[in-house]
C-alpha positions as CSV (number, residue, x, y, z in Angstrom):
1,M,94.7,90.1,80.0
2,K,92.5,92.0,77.8
3,E,89.8,92.0,79.9
4,L,92.4,93.5,83.0
5,V,93.2,96.5,80.1
6,L,89.4,96.9,79.2
7,N,88.1,97.4,83.0
8,I,90.9,99.8,83.5
9,L,89.1,101.5,80.6
10,K,85.7,101.8,81.8
11,D,87.3,102.3,84.9
12,T,88.6,105.9,83.2
13,R,86.0,106.7,81.3
14,P,82.7,104.4,82.3
15,E,80.6,105.6,80.1
16,F,81.6,104.4,77.0
17,D,81.4,101.5,75.2
18,F,85.1,100.2,75.0
19,N,84.5,96.7,73.1
20,S,83.9,98.7,69.9
21,N,86.1,98.8,67.2
22,L,86.1,102.6,67.2
23,N,89.4,104.4,67.4
24,F,89.1,105.5,71.4
25,I,91.3,108.6,70.6
26,D,89.8,110.2,67.4
27,E,86.0,109.5,68.1
28,G,86.9,111.1,71.0
29,Y,86.5,108.3,73.8
30,L,90.0,109.1,75.5
31,D,91.8,112.3,75.8
32,S,95.3,113.5,77.3
33,F,94.4,113.2,80.4
34,D,93.0,109.9,80.3
35,L,95.4,108.3,78.8
36,V,98.1,109.6,81.9
37,T,95.9,108.1,84.0
38,I,95.6,105.5,82.3
39,V,99.2,104.6,81.7
40,S,99.8,104.6,85.3
41,D,96.9,101.7,86.0
42,L,98.6,100.3,83.5
43,E,101.9,100.6,84.7
44,S,100.6,99.5,88.8
45,K,98.2,96.8,87.2
46,F,100.7,94.9,85.2
47,D,103.9,96.0,87.3
48,I,105.3,97.0,84.2
49,K,107.3,101.2,82.8
50,I,105.9,102.3,80.2
51,N,108.5,103.7,77.4
52,G,107.5,107.7,77.4
53,S,108.4,107.2,73.8
54,M,105.4,104.9,73.5
55,I,103.0,107.0,74.4
56,V,101.0,108.6,71.7
57,P,97.8,108.2,70.1
58,E,98.1,105.0,67.9
59,N,98.7,103.4,71.1
60,F,96.0,103.7,72.9
61,N,93.4,103.9,69.8
62,S,91.6,100.9,70.3
63,L,91.9,97.8,73.6
64,D,94.7,95.8,70.7
65,S,96.6,98.2,70.7
66,I,96.4,98.5,73.9
67,V,97.0,95.4,75.0
68,N,99.9,95.2,72.2
69,L,101.4,98.4,74.0
70,V,101.3,96.2,77.1
71,Q,102.9,92.8,76.4
72,N,105.4,95.0,74.2
73,S,106.2,96.8,77.5
74,K,106.2,93.6,79.6
75,N,109.1,92.0,77.1
76,A,111.3,95.0,77.3
77,S,111.3,95.3,80.7
């Protein structure tokens, strides 16, 4: 799952290295427009629905936090 999420991030912003431990939001890797794209791609790829209340910066700060978001969304289905 982690590799699939990483591929979505790379497709959205190929100029960045998402393998780093940087905070993707604070470091400017992702902006609000990117989040819309990423949420749509995650929902499509993993056949999930991400609750709007879960679309907050802390759920997109790192690769691990995004993977956790996907897992939590799968469990909520």
